[in-house]
Each structure stands twice: as C-alpha cells, then as structure tokens.
C-alpha positions in Angstrom: 0.0 0.0 0.0 1.3 3.5 -0.8 0.8 6.1 1.9 1.8 9.7 2.2 2.9 11.4 5.3 3.1 15.2 5.8 6.7 16.0 7.0 8.8 18.8 8.2 11.9 17.3 6.6 13.0 14.8 3.9 13.9 11.9 6.1 12.0 9.2 8.0 13.5 10.6 11.1 11.8 14.0 10.4 8.9 15.1 12.5 5.5 14.8 10.8 4.0 18.2 9.9 0.8 18.6 11.8 -0.4 21.0 9.0 -1.8 19.2 6.0 -2.0 21.8 3.2 1.0 23.8 4.3 3.3 20.9 5.0 6.7 21.5 3.3 7.3 17.9 2.4 5.3 14.8 1.5 7.0 11.4 2.1 5.3 8.7 0.1 6.1 5.1 1.2 5.2 1.7 -0.2 4.5 -0.1 3.0 5.2 -3.5 1.5 8.7 -2.7 0.1 9.4 0.2 2.5 10.8 2.2 -0.5 9.9 5.9 -0.2 10.1 9.1 -2.3 10.1 12.6 -1.0 8.0 15.3 -2.7 8.5 19.0 -2.1 5.2 20.7 -1.2 6.8 24.2 -0.6 4.7 25.8 -3.4 1.7 25.5 -1.1 3.5 26.5 2.1 2.8 30.2 1.7 -0.4 30.0 -0.5 -2.9 32.7 0.3 -5.7 30.1 0.1 -6.5 26.7 -1.3 -3.4 25.0 0.1 -5.4 22.0 1.5 -7.2 21.5 -1.8 -4.0 21.7 -3.9 -2.0 19.4 -1.6 -4.9 17.0 -1.6 -4.9 17.0 -5.4 -1.2 16.4 -5.4 -1.5 13.5 -3.1 -4.3 12.0 -5.2 -2.0 12.4 -8.3 0.7 10.4 -6.4 -1.6 7.4 -6.4 -1.6 6.9 -2.7 -4.3 5.0 -0.8 -3.9 6.8 2.6 -2.4 9.9 4.1 -1.1 10.5 7.6 -1.1 14.0 9.0 -1.8 16.0 12.1 -4.9 18.0 11.0 -7.1 18.2 8.0 -9.6 20.9 7.1 -13.0 20.5 5.4 -11.8 21.4 1.9 -8.8 19.1 2.1 -11.0 16.3 3.6 -13.5 16.6 0.6 -10.7 16.6 -1.9 -9.0 13.5 -0.4 -12.2 11.5 0.1 -13.4 12.3 -3.4 -10.1 10.8 -4.7 -10.6 7.7 -2.5 -7.7 8.6 -0.2 -8.2 7.5 3.4 -7.1 10.0 6.1 -5.3 9.0 9.4 -4.4 11.6 12.1 -1.3 11.3 14.2 0.2 13.4 17.0 3.7 14.9 17.0 6.1 12.1 16.2 8.6 11.1 13.5 7.5 10.0 10.1 8.9 6.5 10.8 6.9 6.3 14.1 3.7 7.4 12.3 4.2 4.7 9.7 4.9 2.1 12.4 1.7 3.2 14.2 -0.2 2.9 10.9 1.1 -0.6 10.2 0.3 -1.6 13.8 -3.3 -0.4 13.3 -3.1 2.1 16.1 -4.0 5.1 13.9 -7.7 5.5 13.2 -9.2 6.6 9.9 -11.2 9.9 10.3 -14.6 10.5 8.7 -14.6 14.3 9.0 -12.3 17.3 9.1 -10.8 17.9 12.6 -10.2 21.6 12.1 -12.1 24.4 10.5 -11.1 25.9 7.2 -9.0 28.9 7.4 -11.0 30.8 4.8 -14.6 30.3 6.1 
C-alpha cells in the first residue's frame, strides 16, 4: 500500500508536519517494500488560500491510498475523500513512528475534518 505522510523534513526521522496543506514535504512510502520518495510541497507553504485542496490533489496524483497528517480541514477532507484517499491523524512524532503506528493499526481513519477551514 502506498501512503503519504506530511513531513517537516525529507527523512523518515523527520517530525510529521501537523499541518496538511502547508506541509513542506510529503513522504510517500510503499508499506510492502518500504521504499519511499520525497516530494516538495513548498509551493503551497505560503499559499494565500487553497493549500489544502492543492495538496490533496497532489496526493491523489501520487496514487496513494492513505495519508497520515496531524490535522485536516474541510476542503482538504473533501478533496482527499473524493479521490478515495483515506485519512489518518497522528500526534507529533517522527515519520517513521507514524508509519509504524499505521502498520500496527493504532492510527484510526477519520470520517470528517478535525479543524475548521482557514477561509470560512
């Protein structure tokens, strides 16, 4: 399974980025092979608006089945669910720890946004 994790850095030892749309990096891992790629999301870091939607579309284009992040707003939630991407929330930890929690089944899939949109 391919999963994406929002990250503050480019390594598995980096902290996850608790912001979804404004995360600087996306780490995409194949959980079966443990191979991963790093994708720069900096273009959305300082977006005036629409960062969650754009990041959600980028993740959908990476053909992932799930995303791990700290928070997800309503527009990002709609974008990801429309693309069939499952959303899992994690607290502050490293990307590697978040992936291990996902594999262990201790992260739970969310069925709604957990923060309000910034541009309501």
